[in-house]
C-alpha positions as CSV (number, residue, x, y, z in Angstrom):
1,M,24.0,67.3,-44.4
2,K,20.1,66.8,-43.6
3,Y,19.9,63.0,-44.5
4,I,23.8,61.7,-42.4
5,A,21.6,62.5,-39.3
6,P,18.9,60.7,-39.3
7,I,22.2,58.1,-41.0
8,F,23.4,58.2,-38.0
9,V,21.0,57.3,-35.5
10,S,19.4,54.7,-37.2
11,V,23.4,53.3,-37.2
12,A,22.4,53.7,-33.2
13,I,19.5,51.9,-32.8
14,V,20.9,49.3,-34.6
15,L,23.7,48.6,-32.4
16,A,21.7,49.5,-29.8
17,A,18.3,46.8,-30.4
18,Y,21.9,44.3,-31.2
19,I,24.2,44.8,-27.6
20,A,20.5,44.4,-26.3
21,G,19.2,41.2,-27.7
22,N,23.0,39.8,-26.8
23,F,22.5,40.6,-23.7
24,Y,20.1,39.1,-23.3
25,L,20.3,35.8,-24.8
26,K,23.3,35.6,-23.4
27,R,21.2,36.1,-19.6
28,A,19.0,33.4,-20.8
29,T,20.8,30.9,-21.8
30,P,21.5,28.3,-18.8
31,P,25.2,27.4,-18.1
32,G,26.0,23.3,-18.9
33,V,24.3,21.3,-16.9
34,I,24.9,17.5,-14.8
35,A,22.3,15.4,-14.0
36,V,22.7,12.2,-12.1
37,T,21.8,9.8,-9.6
38,G,22.2,8.3,-6.8
39,S,21.8,5.2,-4.7
40,G,22.1,4.6,-0.6
41,S,21.1,1.0,0.4
42,E,21.3,-0.6,4.5
43,D,20.4,-4.3,5.3
44,F,19.0,-4.2,8.6
45,T,17.0,-6.6,11.1
46,S,13.0,-5.6,12.8
47,D,13.3,-4.8,16.5
48,L,9.9,-5.0,16.7
49,I,7.2,-7.3,15.9
50,V,3.2,-7.4,15.9
51,W,1.5,-10.4,16.3
52,E,-2.4,-10.7,15.9
53,G,-4.9,-14.1,16.5
54,T,-8.5,-14.2,16.5
55,F,-10.7,-16.5,18.9
56,S,-14.2,-16.7,18.4
57,Q,-17.5,-18.3,20.1
58,T,-21.2,-19.4,18.6
59,S,-24.3,-19.7,20.9
60,M,-28.2,-19.2,20.0
61,E,-28.3,-17.6,22.9
62,L,-25.9,-13.8,23.0
63,Q,-25.4,-13.9,26.7
64,A,-23.9,-17.8,26.5
65,A,-21.6,-16.5,24.0
66,F,-20.6,-13.7,25.4
67,E,-19.2,-15.5,28.3
68,R,-18.1,-18.2,27.1
69,L,-15.8,-15.6,24.3
70,N,-14.7,-14.1,27.8
71,S,-13.3,-17.4,29.5
72,D,-11.5,-18.1,26.0
73,K,-10.2,-14.9,26.6
74,E,-8.7,-15.7,29.8
75,T,-7.4,-18.7,28.9
76,V,-5.9,-17.0,25.9
77,R,-4.2,-14.6,28.1
78,Q,-3.0,-16.7,30.7
79,Y,-1.6,-18.6,28.0
80,L,0.5,-16.0,26.7
81,I,1.9,-15.2,29.8
82,S,3.0,-18.1,30.9
83,K,4.4,-18.2,27.2
84,G,6.6,-14.9,28.7
85,I,4.4,-12.1,27.1
86,D,4.4,-8.9,29.3
87,E,1.2,-7.9,30.3
88,K,0.8,-4.8,29.4
89,N,2.0,-6.1,25.3
90,I,-1.3,-8.0,25.8
91,V,-4.6,-6.0,23.9
92,F,-7.7,-7.7,23.2
93,N,-10.0,-5.2,20.8
94,S,-14.0,-5.0,21.0
95,V,-15.6,-7.9,20.5
96,K,-17.5,-7.8,17.7
97,T,-21.0,-9.2,16.6
98,T,-22.7,-10.9,14.3
99,E,-25.8,-12.9,13.9
100,L,-25.9,-16.3,11.9
101,R,-29.0,-16.4,9.2
102,E,-29.4,-19.7,6.6
103,A,-31.4,-18.2,3.8
104,Q,-34.4,-20.7,3.0
105,Y,-35.4,-21.1,-0.7
106,Q,-38.8,-23.2,-1.5
107,N,-38.3,-24.5,-5.7
108,G,-35.7,-22.2,-6.6
109,N,-37.0,-19.9,-4.6
110,Y,-36.1,-17.0,-2.1
111,V,-39.0,-17.4,1.2
112,G,-36.7,-15.8,3.8
113,E,-33.9,-16.6,6.0
114,I,-33.1,-18.2,9.5
115,F,-32.0,-17.3,12.4
116,K,-28.6,-19.7,13.4
117,G,-27.8,-17.9,16.0
118,Y,-24.3,-15.4,17.4
119,Q,-21.2,-15.0,16.3
120,L,-19.2,-13.1,18.9
121,Q,-15.4,-12.9,18.0
122,Q,-12.5,-10.9,19.8
123,T,-9.0,-10.3,17.8
124,V,-5.7,-10.1,21.0
125,K,-2.9,-8.1,19.7
126,I,1.4,-8.4,20.5
127,E,3.6,-5.3,19.7
128,S,6.7,-6.7,21.0
129,T,10.6,-6.0,20.5
130,D,10.7,-8.8,22.0
131,V,11.2,-10.4,18.4
132,P,12.3,-14.3,18.9
133,M,9.9,-15.4,21.8
134,V,6.8,-13.9,20.2
135,E,7.8,-16.4,17.0
136,K,7.9,-19.0,19.4
137,V,4.9,-18.2,20.4
138,S,3.3,-17.2,17.3
139,R,4.1,-20.8,16.0
140,E,2.8,-23.0,19.3
141,I,-0.4,-21.1,19.4
142,T,-1.6,-24.7,18.3
143,E,-1.4,-25.1,21.9
144,L,-4.3,-23.7,22.5
145,L,-6.6,-26.4,20.9
146,Q,-6.3,-28.3,23.9
147,K,-7.7,-26.1,26.0
148,G,-10.8,-25.4,24.0
149,V,-9.7,-22.2,22.5
150,Q,-10.7,-21.5,18.7
151,F,-7.5,-19.8,17.4
152,N,-6.7,-18.5,14.1
153,S,-3.2,-17.0,13.7
154,T,-2.3,-14.6,11.7
155,P,2.0,-14.6,10.1
156,P,3.6,-11.5,12.3
157,R,5.0,-8.4,10.8
158,Y,7.7,-7.1,10.9
159,Y,9.1,-3.5,12.5
160,Y,12.3,-1.3,12.6
161,T,12.2,1.4,15.6
162,K,15.5,2.9,14.0
163,L,13.6,3.9,10.8
164,S,13.9,7.6,10.4
165,D,18.1,7.4,10.9
166,L,18.5,4.7,8.9
167,K,16.4,7.0,6.4
168,I,19.3,10.0,7.3
169,Q,22.2,7.9,6.1
170,M,20.5,6.6,3.2
171,I,19.9,10.4,2.0
172,S,23.2,11.1,2.8
173,A,25.4,7.9,1.1
174,A,22.6,8.5,-2.2
175,T,23.6,12.8,-1.9
176,E,27.4,11.2,-1.6
177,D,26.7,8.3,-4.7
178,A,25.0,10.8,-6.8
179,R,27.9,13.9,-6.6
180,I,30.7,11.4,-7.0
181,R,29.2,10.6,-10.0
182,A,28.9,13.8,-11.8
183,E,32.6,14.7,-10.6
184,K,33.4,12.1,-12.7
185,I,31.2,12.5,-16.0
186,A,33.0,16.3,-15.6
187,Q,36.4,15.8,-15.6
188,N,35.9,13.4,-18.6
189,S,34.1,16.1,-20.4
190,G,37.3,18.6,-19.4
191,S,34.9,20.1,-17.2
192,E,34.7,21.5,-13.7
193,L,32.0,20.4,-11.4
194,G,29.5,24.0,-10.5
195,S,27.6,24.9,-7.9
196,L,24.3,22.3,-7.2
197,R,21.3,23.3,-8.9
198,S,18.6,21.3,-7.6
199,A,18.3,18.4,-5.4
200,D,15.3,15.7,-5.4
201,L,14.8,12.6,-3.5
202,G,13.5,9.4,-4.5
203,V,11.1,7.2,-3.2
204,F,11.8,5.0,0.2
205,Q,11.8,1.3,-0.8
206,I,11.6,-1.9,2.1
207,I,11.8,-4.9,0.6
208,G,13.4,-8.3,2.1
209,Q,16.5,-9.8,1.9
210,N,16.7,-12.2,-1.0
211,S,12.3,-12.5,-1.2
212,G,12.5,-11.9,-5.1
213,E,10.5,-8.5,-4.3
214,S,10.2,-5.5,-7.1
215,F,10.2,-2.0,-5.9
216,T,7.3,-0.5,-7.2
217,W,6.8,3.5,-8.9
218,G,4.9,4.7,-4.9
219,G,7.4,2.8,-2.9
220,A,8.0,-0.5,-0.9
221,Y,7.1,-0.9,2.6
222,N,7.6,-5.5,3.3
223,T,6.1,-5.5,6.8
224,A,6.4,-9.9,6.0
225,D,9.8,-10.3,6.3
226,K,12.7,-9.6,9.3
227,K,15.1,-8.8,7.2
228,K,15.0,-6.5,5.1
229,T,16.8,-4.2,2.3
230,A,16.4,-0.3,2.5
231,S,17.1,2.1,-0.2
232,V,16.3,5.0,-1.5
233,T,17.2,7.9,-4.4
234,M,18.9,11.0,-4.8
235,R,18.7,13.2,-8.6
236,L,20.9,16.4,-8.7
237,E,22.0,18.8,-10.8
238,F,25.0,20.2,-10.7
239,E,26.2,23.1,-12.8
240,I,29.8,22.5,-14.7
241,D,32.3,25.0,-16.0
């Protein structure tokens, strides 16, 4: 009889260990999970245009170059206004001054530089919601050559002022697309879709329509095309019952 009590104690310890271990395994083992990725996309047309151009003057005298540049600035301003650009949308940036120097060599050896004058350069920027008008002006800007202004134009950049609202719509569409995919997978596997465990938003991609651009890992943001396509992905994880 004196050995029976220790045996019962040992059995009790083993059973307790088994029950505790089994309980831990059940708690530690997560339920089944479905991970799906949904997408949302939207085509849109830009409603804001930004266009820039540069003009310059060169002279041996700094004051003379500055006066000529100011004259060109007024010519550019009057030209843009005559084309229908609102003056409040015309922004002239600060003047950039560069000393022009030419390296001199004798018998292949550098012997110094010769001062060739001052070059003054100024940039004008147009930002407007009247996209067609600014596009037209950007194509006709070479008319300034006839007025004696050496004007170098850059391609317009296109933006969308309602991009924040568009992003919300796309996130909603991507989330719904992912949920539908998850429900279909659950049905095909004879399960029921449970609660949402996590949701991860992918990067936004904005590319030109029919441009042949590719999506990038960090997200694309096209400003060269007026017509664009925006897209985003959403990764959801659901429990399944």
